[in-house]
FIDO-861438 format. One line per 2 residues: number of its first residue (from 1); their letters; for each residue x, y, z of C-alpha. Coordinates in steps of 0.001 Angstrom, whole numbers, plus 500000, padded with zeros to 6 digits. Layout:
N
NUM) a) X Y Z ~ ... .
# end
This chain:
183
1) xx) 060837 646998 724982 ~ 063543 644669 725789 .
3) xx) 063237 642257 728322 ~ 065546 641524 731123 .
5) xx) 067899 638878 729425 ~ 068550 641839 726541 .
7) xx) 069687 644218 729568 ~ 071810 641933 731103 .
9) xx) 073496 640959 727998 ~ 073858 644553 726684 .
11) xx) 075266 645223 730477 ~ 077740 642274 730196 .
13) xx) 078619 643005 726773 ~ 080155 646030 728098 .
15) xx) 081856 644149 730934 ~ 083534 642083 728519 .
17) xx) 084439 644871 726649 ~ 086073 646481 729391 .
19) xx) 087886 643411 730889 ~ 085889 644228 734295 .
21) xx) 085758 641035 736212 ~ 082245 640229 737314 .
23) xx) 079762 637506 738926 ~ 076183 637592 738656 .
25) xx) 074691 636784 742326 ~ 071176 637194 743299 .
27) xx) 067854 635952 741929 ~ 069220 636074 738423 .
29) xx) 072035 633106 740417 ~ 068703 631429 741702 .
31) xx) 066868 631131 738842 ~ 070018 629229 737509 .
33) xx) 070580 626928 740022 ~ 067233 626621 741962 .
35) xx) 063455 627073 741153 ~ 062633 629762 738486 .
37) xx) 061023 633215 740229 ~ 060642 636627 739336 .
39) xx) 063142 639182 739203 ~ 063095 642765 738087 .
41) xx) 066242 643254 739089 ~ 069834 641896 737983 .
43) xx) 072532 642036 740983 ~ 075915 642073 740164 .
45) xx) 079454 642489 742002 ~ 082213 643666 740022 .
47) xx) 085561 645032 740536 ~ 085821 648388 738821 .
49) xx) 088781 650135 738024 ~ 088453 652934 735522 .
51) xx) 084682 654888 736110 ~ 084720 656888 733415 .
53) xx) 085162 654377 730537 ~ 082376 652430 732226 .
55) xx) 079606 655101 732669 ~ 080683 656468 728894 .
57) xx) 079977 652837 727520 ~ 076804 652166 729810 .
59) xx) 075605 655541 728436 ~ 076156 654328 724919 .
61) xx) 074174 651614 725420 ~ 070677 653272 726795 .
63) xx) 071878 652929 730773 ~ 071354 655756 733179 .
65) xx) 073583 656286 735821 ~ 075085 659161 737422 .
67) xx) 079091 659405 737996 ~ 078658 660414 741482 .
69) xx) 076361 657783 742082 ~ 079110 655273 741767 .
71) xx) 082048 657180 743412 ~ 079754 657053 746440 .
73) xx) 078595 654202 746170 ~ 082494 652657 746097 .
75) xx) 083656 655077 748471 ~ 081299 653921 750840 .
77) xx) 081476 650370 750053 ~ 077798 650573 749746 .
79) xx) 076024 649961 746337 ~ 074863 651832 743021 .
81) xx) 072129 651420 740633 ~ 072021 651210 736776 .
83) xx) 068517 652077 735449 ~ 067759 650864 731500 .
85) xx) 066554 653561 729281 ~ 062748 652403 729714 .
87) xx) 063243 651915 733857 ~ 061367 648711 733977 .
89) xx) 064479 646878 735293 ~ 067372 648030 736992 .
91) xx) 070953 646700 737492 ~ 072446 646900 741411 .
93) xx) 075705 646755 741292 ~ 078321 646236 744255 .
95) xx) 082288 646606 743915 ~ 084450 643467 745675 .
97) xx) 084943 644627 748986 ~ 084601 641965 750830 .
99) xx) 086705 638384 751081 ~ 083237 636797 750547 .
101) xx) 082224 639039 747636 ~ 085978 638180 746259 .
103) xx) 085904 635075 746730 ~ 082391 635039 744636 .
105) xx) 084362 636262 741884 ~ 086953 633428 742397 .
107) xx) 084570 630790 741983 ~ 082106 631902 739601 .
109) xx) 080589 629637 737030 ~ 080126 630325 733766 .
111) xx) 076369 629178 732444 ~ 075472 630012 728623 .
113) xx) 072243 631452 727574 ~ 071312 630864 723842 .
115) xx) 074864 631939 722225 ~ 075682 633985 725156 .
117) xx) 078000 632849 728174 ~ 077701 635110 731460 .
119) xx) 079296 634688 735074 ~ 076895 633463 738116 .
121) xx) 077594 633084 741270 ~ 078359 628796 742214 .
123) xx) 075852 627152 743998 ~ 077743 626424 746789 .
125) xx) 078383 630989 747038 ~ 074743 631352 746087 .
127) xx) 073280 629231 749407 ~ 075480 630372 751420 .
129) xx) 075003 634477 750878 ~ 071060 633120 750632 .
131) xx) 071548 631739 754147 ~ 073552 634984 755030 .
133) xx) 070911 637405 754232 ~ 068252 635171 755914 .
135) xx) 064894 636322 754882 ~ 062312 633673 754059 .
137) xx) 063006 634103 750490 ~ 066478 633717 750791 .
139) xx) 065700 630061 752682 ~ 063607 629178 750156 .
141) xx) 066079 630106 747467 ~ 068932 628364 749276 .
143) xx) 066657 625341 749469 ~ 065773 625075 745976 .
145) xx) 069558 625422 745004 ~ 070494 622649 747537 .
147) xx) 067656 620041 746350 ~ 068179 620974 742445 .
149) xx) 071946 621359 742549 ~ 072320 618416 745174 .
151) xx) 074339 615785 742849 ~ 076995 618724 741688 .
153) xx) 076949 620365 744664 ~ 080829 620231 746088 .
155) xx) 079627 619689 749845 ~ 083152 620564 751480 .
157) xx) 083207 623949 749862 ~ 079618 624447 750570 .
159) xx) 080348 623803 754273 ~ 083794 625775 754292 .
161) xx) 081504 628794 753106 ~ 079048 628371 755400 .
163) xx) 080903 628253 758609 ~ 083316 631299 756950 .
165) xx) 080066 633320 756475 ~ 079050 631846 760740 .
167) xx) 075809 630397 759339 ~ 076706 626481 759519 .
169) xx) 073826 626033 761843 ~ 071393 627777 759671 .
171) xx) 072972 625400 756755 ~ 072743 621841 759233 .
173) xx) 069374 623369 759819 ~ 068280 623439 756107 .
175) xx) 069439 620042 755335 ~ 067811 618742 757817 .
177) xx) 064512 620141 757257 ~ 065332 619045 753178 .
179) xx) 065914 615420 754165 ~ 062540 615504 756423 .
181) xx) 060461 616744 753585 ~ 062394 614096 751085 .
183) x) 061763 610749 753064 .
# end
């Protein structure tokens, strides 16, 4: 039985082999930059060009996905799900449709896990996107990243991204809350 890291490694090897640009977002990004939390999925944005080759390589590695689901998701600008062979974990995949998603691809950071490099959404983009999604868990995720990465954050870029996503007020409120809590 594979763990989530092994599934992610298998998936990323396929992306690398096919030269597909990608960035890991969501819970995995939070675990890299903020507080560790449980996640049963891998969220990823990809710039997919050749669906046929992609599906063939996924199937060779034991992943389950329907080509029709991918085509429909890309047409509707939504996401599709890839399952591992044991259905314990899944990979939620989105195309790079919007300016926001394309920006995340451009600003991704490489993170080494053991002997393997993966591309993760930058702390700044992860914070801004978590504020945009806005659930209670998303806000906690954004706060944890801010606290753990505050010495490394590019604040001018973070503020710019928050303004672009229209979450600058939420950002200022989060910073105020963190400063009150720490002091």
